C-alpha positions in Angstrom: 0.0 0.1 0.1 1.1 3.4 -0.8 0.1 6.9 -1.3 -1.5 9.7 0.6 -3.9 8.5 3.3 -6.6 11.4 2.6 -7.1 10.1 -0.8 -7.2 6.3 -0.4 -9.8 4.4 -1.7 -11.7 1.8 0.5 -10.7 -1.1 -1.5 -7.2 -0.1 -0.5 -7.6 -0.4 3.0 -8.7 -4.1 2.8 -6.3 -6.1 4.7 -7.6 -9.4 3.2 -5.0 -11.7 1.2 -7.6 -11.3 -1.5 -7.3 -7.6 -1.8 -7.2 -6.2 -5.3 -8.1 -2.9 -7.1 -7.9 -1.0 -10.4 -8.3 2.3 -11.9 -11.7 2.9 -9.7 -9.1 4.0 -7.0 -8.2 6.9 -9.1 -11.8 7.9 -9.5 -12.3 7.7 -5.8 -9.3 10.1 -5.4 -10.8 12.4 -7.8 -13.8 12.5 -5.8 -11.7 13.6 -2.6 -9.8 16.3 -5.0 -13.2 17.7 -6.2 -14.7 17.8 -2.8 -11.5 19.7 -1.3 -11.5 22.0 -4.4 -15.2 23.0 -3.9 -15.1 23.7 0.0 -11.5 24.0 1.1 -11.4 20.9 3.7 -11.2 17.1 2.9 -14.5 14.8 3.2 -12.7 12.5 5.8 -10.6 13.4 8.8 -9.6 12.4 12.3 -11.4 15.6 13.5 -14.9 14.2 12.1 -14.7 10.9 14.2 -15.8 9.0 15.6 -15.6 6.7 13.5 -12.1 6.8 13.0 -10.5 8.0 10.0 -10.1 4.6 8.2 -13.6 3.6 9.1 -14.9 7.1 7.7 -13.4 6.1 4.3 -14.3 2.2 4.4 -17.9 2.9 5.2 -18.0 6.3 2.8 -19.1 8.6 5.7 -19.0 12.2 4.9 -21.2 15.2 4.7 -21.7 18.5 2.9 -21.3 20.6 5.9 -22.8 24.3 5.7 -22.0 27.0 5.1 -19.2 25.6 2.9 -21.7 23.6 0.9 -24.8 25.9 1.0 -23.8 27.6 -2.3 -22.6 24.3 -4.2 -24.6 23.0 -6.9 -26.7 19.7 -6.4 -24.9 18.6 -9.5 -21.5 19.0 -7.9 -22.7 16.9 -4.9 -24.5 14.3 -7.2 -20.9 13.9 -9.0 -18.9 13.4 -5.7 -21.4 11.0 -4.3 -20.8 8.9 -7.5 -16.9 9.1 -7.2 -17.1 8.5 -3.4 -19.2 5.3 -3.8 -17.7 2.6 -1.9 -19.1 -0.1 -4.1 -16.4 -0.3 -6.7 -19.0 -1.5 -9.2 -21.3 1.7 -8.6 -18.5 4.0 -8.7 -18.4 6.4 -11.6 -15.8 5.6 -14.3 -13.7 8.2 -15.9 -16.1 8.2 -18.9 -19.2 8.7 -16.7 -17.9 11.5 -14.9 -16.9 13.2 -18.0 -20.4 12.8 -19.1 -21.9 13.8 -15.9 -24.1 17.1 -16.0 -21.6 19.0 -13.6 -19.0 18.3 -16.2 -20.7 19.6 -19.0 -19.6 23.2 -20.1 -22.6 25.6 -20.5 -21.6 28.5 -22.7 -23.5 31.6 -22.7 -23.7 32.8 -26.1 -24.2 36.6 -26.2 -25.1 38.6 -29.3 
């Protein structure tokens, strides 16, 4: 196991001998990065416990705390939820994330 604990996916924390993981761990990390970019603090932290930092990640326990999240769109929150899904099969892929409404550029065409 290597990497920064803040961005680590739940499946990487699995200590069983059958542990395996793939590209989905990067999508989890992108979810953490997006969360931090939008509000300025991480979704998982020792200060948010109990449960422990590791259990927060394993169980996908995080919140959109006001006031930081009061003005963040539901589309952004929905994308984060899709990326921070503990079920690898349900976590958004890179293609799905790029197609997400939050990622679609809305151009304002004036005159």
